[in-house]
Each structure stands twice: as C-alpha cells, then as structure tokens.
C-alpha positions as CSV (number, residue, x, y, z in Angstrom):
1,M,0.0,0.0,0.0
2,R,1.0,3.5,-0.6
3,A,-0.3,6.4,1.4
4,V,0.1,10.2,1.1
5,V,-0.7,11.7,4.5
6,Q,-1.3,15.4,4.7
7,R,-1.8,17.2,7.9
8,V,-4.8,19.4,7.4
9,T,-6.9,22.0,9.1
10,R,-9.9,20.8,7.2
11,A,-10.7,18.4,4.3
12,K,-13.8,17.2,2.5
13,V,-14.7,14.9,-0.4
14,E,-17.7,15.3,-2.7
15,V,-19.3,12.8,-5.1
16,E,-21.8,14.2,-7.6
17,G,-22.0,17.5,-5.7
18,A,-22.8,15.9,-2.3
19,I,-20.3,15.9,0.6
20,V,-19.7,12.2,1.5
21,G,-16.9,12.8,4.1
22,A,-15.5,15.8,5.9
23,I,-13.2,16.5,8.8
24,E,-11.6,19.4,10.6
25,R,-8.1,19.1,12.1
26,G,-6.4,15.8,11.2
27,H,-5.0,13.8,8.3
28,C,-6.2,13.6,4.8
29,V,-4.9,10.2,3.6
30,F,-4.8,9.1,0.0
31,V,-4.5,5.3,-0.1
32,G,-3.4,3.1,-3.1
33,V,-3.7,-0.6,-2.8
34,A,-1.0,-2.6,-4.6
35,R,-0.9,-6.2,-5.9
36,G,0.3,-8.4,-3.1
37,D,-1.2,-6.3,-0.3
38,D,-3.3,-8.0,2.3
39,A,-5.3,-7.2,5.5
40,A,-2.0,-7.3,7.6
41,T,-0.6,-4.6,5.3
42,G,-3.7,-2.4,5.9
43,R,-3.4,-2.9,9.7
44,D,0.3,-2.0,9.6
45,L,-0.4,1.1,7.5
46,A,-3.2,2.1,9.9
47,T,-0.9,1.8,12.9
48,K,1.7,4.0,11.2
49,V,-0.8,6.6,10.0
50,V,-2.7,6.9,13.3
51,G,0.5,7.0,15.3
52,L,2.4,9.4,13.1
53,R,3.7,12.2,15.2
54,V,3.3,15.3,13.0
55,F,1.4,17.6,15.2
56,D,3.1,20.2,17.3
57,D,3.6,19.8,21.1
58,D,3.8,22.7,23.5
59,D,7.4,23.4,22.4
60,G,6.4,23.7,18.7
61,K,8.0,20.3,17.8
62,M,6.2,17.7,15.7
63,N,5.7,15.2,18.6
64,R,2.0,14.5,18.8
65,S,-0.1,12.0,17.0
66,L,-3.6,12.2,15.6
67,L,-5.1,10.7,18.7
68,D,-3.0,13.0,21.0
69,V,-4.6,16.1,19.4
70,G,-8.1,14.6,19.0
71,G,-7.9,14.9,15.2
72,A,-9.8,13.0,12.6
73,L,-8.9,11.1,9.4
74,L,-10.3,11.5,5.9
75,A,-9.4,8.4,3.8
76,V,-9.6,8.6,0.0
77,S,-8.9,5.6,-2.2
78,Q,-6.5,6.6,-5.0
79,F,-5.2,3.8,-7.3
80,T,-3.2,6.4,-9.2
81,L,-0.6,6.4,-6.4
82,L,0.6,3.1,-7.9
83,G,1.2,4.8,-11.3
84,D,4.6,3.9,-12.8
85,V,6.0,6.6,-15.1
86,R,9.5,5.2,-15.6
87,K,8.8,4.5,-19.2
88,G,7.1,7.0,-21.4
89,R,4.7,9.7,-20.3
90,R,1.5,7.7,-19.8
91,P,1.4,6.0,-16.3
92,S,1.1,2.3,-16.1
93,F,-1.1,1.0,-13.3
94,I,-0.2,-2.7,-13.5
95,E,1.0,-2.6,-9.9
96,A,-2.4,-1.4,-8.6
97,M,-4.6,-4.1,-7.3
98,P,-7.8,-4.7,-9.3
99,P,-10.7,-2.7,-7.7
100,E,-12.8,-5.8,-6.8
101,T,-10.0,-7.0,-4.4
102,A,-8.7,-3.5,-3.5
103,E,-11.9,-2.2,-2.1
104,P,-12.2,-4.6,0.8
105,L,-8.6,-3.9,1.7
106,F,-9.2,-0.1,1.6
107,D,-12.3,-0.7,3.9
108,A,-10.1,-2.9,6.2
109,F,-7.6,0.0,6.4
110,C,-10.4,2.4,7.5
111,A,-11.7,-0.2,10.0
112,A,-8.2,-0.6,11.5
113,C,-7.9,3.1,11.9
114,R,-11.2,3.2,13.7
115,S,-10.2,0.3,15.9
116,L,-7.1,2.3,17.0
117,G,-9.4,5.1,18.2
118,A,-9.4,7.4,15.2
119,H,-12.6,9.1,13.9
120,V,-12.6,8.1,10.2
121,E,-14.5,9.6,7.3
122,S,-13.9,8.4,3.7
123,G,-14.7,9.0,0.1
124,R,-16.4,6.5,-2.1
125,F,-14.5,3.7,-3.8
126,R,-14.6,3.7,-7.6
127,T,-16.3,7.1,-8.0
128,D,-15.2,10.4,-9.4
129,M,-14.4,12.4,-6.3
130,Q,-13.6,16.0,-5.7
131,V,-11.3,16.4,-2.7
132,E,-10.7,19.8,-1.1
133,L,-8.2,20.3,1.7
134,V,-6.2,22.9,3.5
135,N,-2.7,21.4,4.0
136,D,-1.4,22.6,7.4
137,G,2.3,23.5,7.4
138,P,2.4,22.1,4.7
139,V,3.1,18.7,6.1
140,T,3.0,15.8,3.6
141,I,4.4,12.3,4.3
142,L,4.7,9.5,1.8
143,I,4.4,6.0,3.3
144,D,5.1,2.9,1.1
145,S,4.6,-0.4,2.7
146,E,7.3,-1.9,0.5
147,R,9.9,0.5,2.0
148,T,8.4,1.2,5.5
149,F,7.3,-2.1,7.0
C-alpha cells in the first residue's frame, strides 16, 4: 500500500456534488492498494498513520499523533498512487490491485484506523471524487509499505 498523508486544518470529499466525508483538524490520507497487499498490510499502515507524530507539542516540535490532538482522518482511495512513469509519459497501473479486491482492503484499512481510536470519514471507492483540503504546514508524508514495514 502507498499512502500520502497530509496534515490538514480541514478536508472534504464530494461525489456528484454531495459531501460524503468531511473533517476538521487531522489527516487527509490518499491510499493506493498494490498487488500483493493484504489485511495485515492495511493494519500496519493504519498503525503507522494513526500513530504518526506530525502535530506540534507545547514546544512547537512535531511530537503529537492524531489521537494526541483529537484529530480525525479522511481516507480517500486513489489507485493512481501506484502509477509507474519510468517508461514514457503515460502512467502504467499494472501494480495497482484490481478494484474488486482492493476495495475490501481499503475498507479494512479504514476499520483498522477506527479500531485504533481514530474518527474516520472516507470518500467512495470507484467514484469520481472532488477532494478539497487545507494542508497545514504544509506537512505531507509518503508511506510505502514496500519501504516502510
């Protein structure tokens, strides 16, 4: 799995003009599910994301997690994170898991974040979504399970 985690002051996702998920302070997390990922990968990613210490403590150092600050998480599925552009200019998505098997793993990631105590909102899998966010900092972290776990 790959995730782009952005610390935000607010974020929302719309589908066909209707807001389907919205948060205030927290993380907006774009998640791509790769071939070979499984439920354990999703749990490991959830543990990393929820525990990520990117919020300021009283001394102004990034030392607090999402749970420490009472933040929320907006999860957005994004298979394009698996795009490979090493050859040519058109991305190849061969490393992305097919949607039929990726969706349950994305849902399992969200459930794992909830089980860790995070309030989770999400977009809708396999829909055209419009995501609006205010990146705080900006703070943006890339997590790749192939390199991180």
